[in-house]
Biopython code that builds the backbone (N, CA, C, O; Angstrom):
import numpy as np
from Bio.PDB.StructureBuilder import StructureBuilder

atoms = [
    (1, "MET", "N", (106.750, 86.332, 95.819)),
    (1, "MET", "CA", (105.952, 87.191, 96.671)),
    (1, "MET", "C", (105.087, 88.092, 95.789)),
    (1, "MET", "O", (105.587, 88.726, 94.861)),
    (2, "THR", "N", (103.798, 88.143, 96.083)),
    (2, "THR", "CA", (102.917, 89.000, 95.292)),
    (2, "THR", "C", (103.118, 90.455, 95.692)),
    (2, "THR", "O", (103.834, 90.770, 96.642)),
    (3, "THR", "N", (102.474, 91.311, 94.952)),
    (3, "THR", "CA", (102.611, 92.752, 95.170)),
    (3, "THR", "C", (102.255, 93.163, 96.591)),
    (3, "THR", "O", (102.905, 94.038, 97.164)),
    (4, "CYS", "N", (101.246, 92.550, 97.158)),
    (4, "CYS", "CA", (100.728, 93.000, 98.455)),
    (4, "CYS", "C", (101.177, 92.167, 99.650)),
    (4, "CYS", "O", (100.823, 92.502, 100.780)),
    (5, "GLU", "N", (101.929, 91.112, 99.453)),
    (5, "GLU", "CA", (102.329, 90.272, 100.584)),
    (5, "GLU", "C", (103.163, 91.037, 101.599)),
    (5, "GLU", "O", (102.968, 90.876, 102.804)),
    (6, "THR", "N", (104.079, 91.857, 101.138)),
    (6, "THR", "CA", (104.898, 92.654, 102.049)),
    (6, "THR", "C", (104.020, 93.619, 102.825)),
    (6, "THR", "O", (104.172, 93.773, 104.037)),
    (7, "LEU", "N", (103.105, 94.266, 102.126)),
    (7, "LEU", "CA", (102.191, 95.201, 102.783)),
    (7, "LEU", "C", (101.333, 94.475, 103.816)),
    (7, "LEU", "O", (101.135, 94.982, 104.920)),
    (8, "ASP", "N", (100.831, 93.313, 103.473)),
    (8, "ASP", "CA", (100.022, 92.537, 104.413)),
    (8, "ASP", "C", (100.817, 92.210, 105.677)),
    (8, "ASP", "O", (100.298, 92.337, 106.786)),
    (9, "GLN", "N", (102.059, 91.794, 105.517)),
    (9, "GLN", "CA", (102.909, 91.466, 106.670)),
    (9, "GLN", "C", (103.140, 92.700, 107.537)),
    (9, "GLN", "O", (103.115, 92.616, 108.765)),
    (10, "LEU", "N", (103.364, 93.836, 106.898)),
    (10, "LEU", "CA", (103.575, 95.077, 107.647)),
    (10, "LEU", "C", (102.325, 95.474, 108.422)),
    (10, "LEU", "O", (102.419, 95.910, 109.569)),
    (11, "ILE", "N", (101.162, 95.329, 107.808)),
    (11, "ILE", "CA", (99.900, 95.668, 108.474)),
    (11, "ILE", "C", (99.678, 94.767, 109.684)),
    (11, "ILE", "O", (99.341, 95.254, 110.763)),
    (12, "VAL", "N", (99.863, 93.470, 109.517)),
    (12, "VAL", "CA", (99.664, 92.532, 110.628)),
    (12, "VAL", "C", (100.646, 92.837, 111.756)),
    (12, "VAL", "O", (100.275, 92.781, 112.929)),
    (13, "THR", "N", (101.877, 93.155, 111.420)),
    (13, "THR", "CA", (102.878, 93.500, 112.434)),
    (13, "THR", "C", (102.463, 94.741, 113.208)),
    (13, "THR", "O", (102.588, 94.774, 114.433)),
    (14, "ARG", "N", (101.970, 95.765, 112.513)),
    (14, "ARG", "CA", (101.523, 96.992, 113.186)),
    (14, "ARG", "C", (100.365, 96.686, 114.139)),
    (14, "ARG", "O", (100.325, 97.209, 115.253)),
    (15, "ILE", "N", (99.435, 95.851, 113.711)),
    (15, "ILE", "CA", (98.295, 95.502, 114.559)),
    (15, "ILE", "C", (98.762, 94.719, 115.782)),
    (15, "ILE", "O", (98.299, 94.976, 116.894)),
    (16, "LYS", "N", (99.670, 93.771, 115.590)),
    (16, "LYS", "CA", (100.202, 92.998, 116.720)),
    (16, "LYS", "C", (100.983, 93.878, 117.685)),
    (16, "LYS", "O", (101.065, 93.578, 118.876)),
    (17, "ASP", "N", (101.568, 94.981, 117.166)),
    (17, "ASP", "CA", (102.310, 95.919, 118.016)),
    (17, "ASP", "C", (101.389, 96.863, 118.778)),
    (17, "ASP", "O", (101.860, 97.698, 119.551)),
    (18, "GLY", "N", (100.078, 96.738, 118.566)),
    (18, "GLY", "CA", (99.127, 97.534, 119.339)),
    (18, "GLY", "C", (98.494, 98.692, 118.595)),
    (18, "GLY", "O", (97.711, 99.439, 119.181)),
    (19, "CYS", "N", (98.807, 98.860, 117.339)),
    (19, "CYS", "CA", (98.176, 99.920, 116.550)),
    (19, "CYS", "C", (96.822, 99.393, 116.078)),
    (19, "CYS", "O", (96.761, 98.502, 115.230)),
    (20, "ASN", "N", (95.746, 99.937, 116.622)),
    (20, "ASN", "CA", (94.441, 99.369, 116.314)),
    (20, "ASN", "C", (93.512, 100.306, 115.552)),
    (20, "ASN", "O", (92.400, 99.910, 115.204)),
    (21, "LYS", "N", (93.928, 101.507, 115.290)),
    (21, "LYS", "CA", (93.147, 102.466, 114.500)),
    (21, "LYS", "C", (93.810, 102.632, 113.138)),
    (21, "LYS", "O", (95.025, 102.485, 113.004)),
    (22, "PHE", "N", (92.993, 102.943, 112.122)),
    (22, "PHE", "CA", (93.507, 103.049, 110.760)),
    (22, "PHE", "C", (94.662, 104.044, 110.672)),
    (22, "PHE", "O", (95.678, 103.759, 110.037)),
    (23, "ILE", "N", (94.519, 105.188, 111.293)),
    (23, "ILE", "CA", (95.553, 106.231, 111.201)),
    (23, "ILE", "C", (96.879, 105.743, 111.789)),
    (23, "ILE", "O", (97.944, 106.120, 111.301)),
    (24, "ALA", "N", (96.825, 104.914, 112.825)),
    (24, "ALA", "CA", (98.046, 104.376, 113.432)),
    (24, "ALA", "C", (98.647, 103.264, 112.583)),
    (24, "ALA", "O", (99.867, 103.124, 112.504)),
    (25, "ILE", "N", (97.785, 102.473, 111.948)),
    (25, "ILE", "CA", (98.265, 101.392, 111.087)),
    (25, "ILE", "C", (98.904, 101.963, 109.829)),
    (25, "ILE", "O", (99.947, 101.482, 109.387)),
    (26, "ASN", "N", (98.288, 102.981, 109.255)),
    (26, "ASN", "CA", (98.747, 103.575, 108.002)),
    (26, "ASN", "C", (99.834, 104.618, 108.273)),
    (26, "ASN", "O", (99.678, 105.789, 107.929)),
    (27, "ALA", "N", (100.914, 104.191, 108.881)),
    (27, "ALA", "CA", (102.029, 105.074, 109.204)),
    (27, "ALA", "C", (103.332, 104.365, 108.856)),
    (27, "ALA", "O", (103.355, 103.148, 108.669)),
    (28, "ARG", "N", (104.382, 105.108, 108.774)),
    (28, "ARG", "CA", (105.739, 104.614, 108.553)),
    (28, "ARG", "C", (105.853, 103.638, 107.391)),
    (28, "ARG", "O", (105.550, 103.974, 106.246)),
    (29, "GLU", "N", (106.299, 102.413, 107.705)),
    (29, "GLU", "CA", (106.575, 101.434, 106.649)),
    (29, "GLU", "C", (105.334, 101.076, 105.846)),
    (29, "GLU", "O", (105.411, 100.885, 104.633)),
    (30, "VAL", "N", (104.184, 100.984, 106.520)),
    (30, "VAL", "CA", (102.936, 100.648, 105.829)),
    (30, "VAL", "C", (102.614, 101.723, 104.801)),
    (30, "VAL", "O", (102.293, 101.418, 103.653)),
    (31, "SER", "N", (102.701, 102.960, 105.212)),
    (31, "SER", "CA", (102.413, 104.076, 104.313)),
    (31, "SER", "C", (103.390, 104.113, 103.140)),
    (31, "SER", "O", (102.988, 104.339, 101.999)),
    (32, "ASN", "N", (104.647, 103.896, 103.417)),
    (32, "ASN", "CA", (105.662, 103.907, 102.353)),
    (32, "ASN", "C", (105.427, 102.791, 101.341)),
    (32, "ASN", "O", (105.533, 103.013, 100.135)),
    (33, "GLU", "N", (105.107, 101.591, 101.827)),
    (33, "GLU", "CA", (104.861, 100.459, 100.938)),
    (33, "GLU", "C", (103.581, 100.680, 100.128)),
    (33, "GLU", "O", (103.538, 100.371, 98.937)),
    (34, "ALA", "N", (102.548, 101.210, 100.767)),
    (34, "ALA", "CA", (101.295, 101.489, 100.057)),
    (34, "ALA", "C", (101.516, 102.546, 98.978)),
    (34, "ALA", "O", (100.956, 102.450, 97.886)),
    (35, "TYR", "N", (102.322, 103.543, 99.280)),
    (35, "TYR", "CA", (102.622, 104.572, 98.283)),
    (35, "TYR", "C", (103.373, 103.963, 97.102)),
    (35, "TYR", "O", (103.104, 104.310, 95.952)),
    (36, "ARG", "N", (104.309, 103.061, 97.377)),
    (36, "ARG", "CA", (105.058, 102.402, 96.302)),
    (36, "ARG", "C", (104.099, 101.618, 95.398)),
    (36, "ARG", "O", (104.220, 101.671, 94.174)),
    (37, "ILE", "N", (103.160, 100.902, 95.990)),
    (37, "ILE", "CA", (102.189, 100.139, 95.209)),
    (37, "ILE", "C", (101.264, 101.083, 94.443)),
    (37, "ILE", "O", (100.895, 100.802, 93.303)),
    (38, "SER", "N", (100.892, 102.195, 95.065)),
    (38, "SER", "CA", (99.960, 103.132, 94.427)),
    (38, "SER", "C", (100.538, 103.759, 93.164)),
    (38, "SER", "O", (99.794, 104.127, 92.255)),
    (39, "GLU", "N", (101.844, 103.881, 93.105)),
    (39, "GLU", "CA", (102.470, 104.463, 91.917)),
    (39, "GLU", "C", (102.251, 103.605, 90.681)),
    (39, "GLU", "O", (102.164, 104.133, 89.572)),
    (40, "THR", "N", (102.160, 102.303, 90.853)),
    (40, "THR", "CA", (101.942, 101.419, 89.704)),
    (40, "THR", "C", (100.473, 101.076, 89.488)),
    (40, "THR", "O", (100.066, 100.758, 88.371)),
    (41, "SER", "N", (99.664, 101.138, 90.568)),
    (41, "SER", "CA", (98.264, 100.730, 90.431)),
    (41, "SER", "C", (97.333, 101.877, 90.080)),
    (41, "SER", "O", (96.268, 101.650, 89.506)),
    (42, "GLY", "N", (97.710, 103.093, 90.409)),
    (42, "GLY", "CA", (96.850, 104.241, 90.136)),
    (42, "GLY", "C", (95.824, 104.504, 91.221)),
    (42, "GLY", "O", (95.065, 105.467, 91.113)),
    (43, "LYS", "N", (95.771, 103.682, 92.270)),
    (43, "LYS", "CA", (94.860, 103.900, 93.394)),
    (43, "LYS", "C", (95.577, 104.728, 94.452)),
    (43, "LYS", "O", (96.806, 104.760, 94.507)),
    (44, "GLY", "N", (94.797, 105.392, 95.283)),
    (44, "GLY", "CA", (95.373, 106.130, 96.396)),
    (44, "GLY", "C", (95.972, 105.187, 97.421)),
    (44, "GLY", "O", (95.452, 104.092, 97.636)),
    (45, "ALA", "N", (97.059, 105.597, 98.054)),
    (45, "ALA", "CA", (97.747, 104.741, 99.016)),
    (45, "ALA", "C", (96.840, 104.343, 100.175)),
    (45, "ALA", "O", (96.866, 103.190, 100.607)),
    (46, "PHE", "N", (96.036, 105.281, 100.685)),
    (46, "PHE", "CA", (95.168, 104.947, 101.808)),
    (46, "PHE", "C", (94.085, 103.959, 101.386)),
    (46, "PHE", "O", (93.639, 103.156, 102.206)),
    (47, "ARG", "N", (93.655, 103.998, 100.138)),
    (47, "ARG", "CA", (92.664, 103.036, 99.644)),
    (47, "ARG", "C", (93.269, 101.633, 99.554)),
    (47, "ARG", "O", (92.586, 100.637, 99.789)),
    (48, "ILE", "N", (94.537, 101.570, 99.219)),
    (48, "ILE", "CA", (95.217, 100.278, 99.155)),
    (48, "ILE", "C", (95.301, 99.661, 100.550)),
    (48, "ILE", "O", (95.039, 98.471, 100.722)),
    (49, "VAL", "N", (95.668, 100.475, 101.549)),
    (49, "VAL", "CA", (95.746, 99.969, 102.920)),
    (49, "VAL", "C", (94.364, 99.512, 103.381)),
    (49, "VAL", "O", (94.234, 98.452, 103.993)),
    (50, "ASP", "N", (93.340, 100.300, 103.095)),
    (50, "ASP", "CA", (91.982, 99.929, 103.481)),
    (50, "ASP", "C", (91.552, 98.613, 102.831)),
    (50, "ASP", "O", (90.964, 97.757, 103.491)),
    (51, "SER", "N", (91.840, 98.454, 101.554)),
    (51, "SER", "CA", (91.442, 97.218, 100.875)),
    (51, "SER", "C", (92.207, 96.011, 101.414)),
    (51, "SER", "O", (91.647, 94.918, 101.504)),
    (52, "ARG", "N", (93.477, 96.192, 101.772)),
    (52, "ARG", "CA", (94.249, 95.088, 102.339)),
    (52, "ARG", "C", (93.744, 94.729, 103.735)),
    (52, "ARG", "O", (93.748, 93.554, 104.104)),
    (53, "LEU", "N", (93.311, 95.714, 104.514)),
    (53, "LEU", "CA", (92.700, 95.419, 105.811)),
    (53, "LEU", "C", (91.466, 94.537, 105.620)),
    (53, "LEU", "O", (91.256, 93.582, 106.368)),
    (54, "GLN", "N", (90.660, 94.859, 104.624)),
    (54, "GLN", "CA", (89.447, 94.081, 104.371)),
    (54, "GLN", "C", (89.779, 92.661, 103.887)),
    (54, "GLN", "O", (89.111, 91.701, 104.270)),
    (55, "VAL", "N", (90.802, 92.536, 103.053)),
    (55, "VAL", "CA", (91.222, 91.205, 102.592)),
    (55, "VAL", "C", (91.709, 90.372, 103.775)),
    (55, "VAL", "O", (91.349, 89.201, 103.898)),
    (56, "LEU", "N", (92.517, 90.961, 104.635)),
    (56, "LEU", "CA", (93.019, 90.241, 105.804)),
    (56, "LEU", "C", (91.877, 89.873, 106.750)),
    (56, "LEU", "O", (91.901, 88.809, 107.368)),
    (57, "ARG", "N", (90.884, 90.744, 106.863)),
    (57, "ARG", "CA", (89.711, 90.444, 107.696)),
    (57, "ARG", "C", (88.941, 89.258, 107.125)),
    (57, "ARG", "O", (88.542, 88.359, 107.865)),
    (58, "LYS", "N", (88.733, 89.257, 105.815)),
    (58, "LYS", "CA", (87.993, 88.165, 105.184)),
    (58, "LYS", "C", (88.743, 86.838, 105.258)),
    (58, "LYS", "O", (88.120, 85.777, 105.303)),
    (59, "LYS", "N", (90.071, 86.888, 105.272)),
    (59, "LYS", "CA", (90.883, 85.677, 105.414)),
    (59, "LYS", "C", (90.903, 85.174, 106.852)),
    (59, "LYS", "O", (91.332, 84.048, 107.105)),
    (60, "GLY", "N", (90.443, 85.993, 107.799)),
    (60, "GLY", "CA", (90.433, 85.600, 109.201)),
    (60, "GLY", "C", (91.734, 85.886, 109.931)),
    (60, "GLY", "O", (91.939, 85.400, 111.044)),
    (61, "VAL", "N", (92.611, 86.665, 109.324)),
    (61, "VAL", "CA", (93.898, 86.986, 109.939)),
    (61, "VAL", "C", (93.726, 88.062, 111.011)),
    (61, "VAL", "O", (94.395, 88.027, 112.044)),
    (62, "ILE", "N", (92.829, 89.016, 110.763)),
    (62, "ILE", "CA", (92.547, 90.100, 111.701)),
    (62, "ILE", "C", (91.038, 90.240, 111.852)),
    (62, "ILE", "O", (90.265, 89.723, 111.045)),
    (63, "ARG", "N", (90.636, 90.952, 112.904)),
    (63, "ARG", "CA", (89.220, 91.242, 113.140)),
    (63, "ARG", "C", (89.077, 92.709, 113.493)),
    (63, "ARG", "O", (90.028, 93.349, 113.941)),
    (64, "PHE", "N", (87.876, 93.237, 113.285)),
    (64, "PHE", "CA", (87.576, 94.597, 113.724)),
    (64, "PHE", "C", (86.518, 94.545, 114.807)),
    (64, "PHE", "O", (85.455, 93.951, 114.628)),
    (65, "ARG", "N", (86.817, 95.164, 115.915)),
    (65, "ARG", "CA", (85.883, 95.268, 117.028)),
    (65, "ARG", "C", (85.599, 96.757, 117.256)),
    (65, "ARG", "O", (86.526, 97.565, 117.326)),
    (66, "SER", "N", (84.337, 97.110, 117.368)),
    (66, "SER", "CA", (84.006, 98.522, 117.531)),
    (66, "SER", "C", (84.578, 99.089, 118.833)),
    (66, "SER", "O", (84.852, 100.287, 118.916)),
    (67, "GLU", "N", (84.759, 98.245, 119.840)),
    (67, "GLU", "CA", (85.295, 98.724, 121.113)),
    (67, "GLU", "C", (86.816, 98.949, 121.063)),
    (67, "GLU", "O", (87.341, 99.880, 121.674)),
    (68, "THR", "N", (87.500, 98.079, 120.325)),
    (68, "THR", "CA", (88.973, 98.111, 120.374)),
    (68, "THR", "C", (89.632, 98.442, 119.038)),
    (68, "THR", "O", (90.821, 98.759, 119.019)),
    (69, "GLY", "N", (88.923, 98.382, 117.942)),
    (69, "GLY", "CA", (89.523, 98.613, 116.628)),
    (69, "GLY", "C", (90.049, 97.305, 116.049)),
    (69, "GLY", "O", (89.501, 96.238, 116.329)),
    (70, "TRP", "N", (91.097, 97.378, 115.250)),
    (70, "TRP", "CA", (91.667, 96.197, 114.597)),
    (70, "TRP", "C", (92.485, 95.389, 115.591)),
    (70, "TRP", "O", (93.297, 95.936, 116.337)),
    (71, "VAL", "N", (92.262, 94.076, 115.591)),
    (71, "VAL", "CA", (93.007, 93.162, 116.456)),
    (71, "VAL", "C", (93.402, 91.923, 115.658)),
    (71, "VAL", "O", (92.756, 91.566, 114.673)),
    (72, "SER", "N", (94.454, 91.291, 116.096)),
    (72, "SER", "CA", (94.885, 90.036, 115.474)),
    (72, "SER", "C", (93.905, 88.940, 115.846)),
    (72, "SER", "O", (93.437, 88.868, 116.982)),
    (73, "ALA", "N", (93.599, 88.084, 114.877)),
    (73, "ALA", "CA", (92.605, 87.021, 115.128)),
    (73, "ALA", "C", (93.193, 85.875, 115.907)),
    (73, "ALA", "O", (92.494, 84.905, 116.200)),
]
sb = StructureBuilder()
sb.init_structure("model")
sb.init_model(0)
sb.init_chain("A")
sb.init_seg("    ")
for serial, (resi, resn, name, xyz) in enumerate(atoms, 1):
    if name == "N":
        sb.init_residue(resn, " ", resi, " ")
    sb.init_atom(name, np.array(xyz, "f"), 0.0, 1.0, " ", f" {name:<3s}", serial, name[0])
structure = sb.get_structure()
C-alpha cells in the first residue's frame, strides 16, 4: 500500500457517506491520516487532502459539481 492509498480510501468513503464540501471531507479519520502523512512530507495536512482530491478527480473516481460539491463518479 502506498503512502496515500489509505487516505484516498478514507476520502472516497467520506464522499460516499454524503460529505460533499472540503471542510466536511477533511474531518476525523481523513484529517488524522493527512496529518500523519504531513509529518513526513513537510506539506500542510489540508494541502495533502486537497491534492488527493484532485488526483482522485483526475482518475475519474470522484467529480466536483458546483451545485452539489464532491460526488462519487
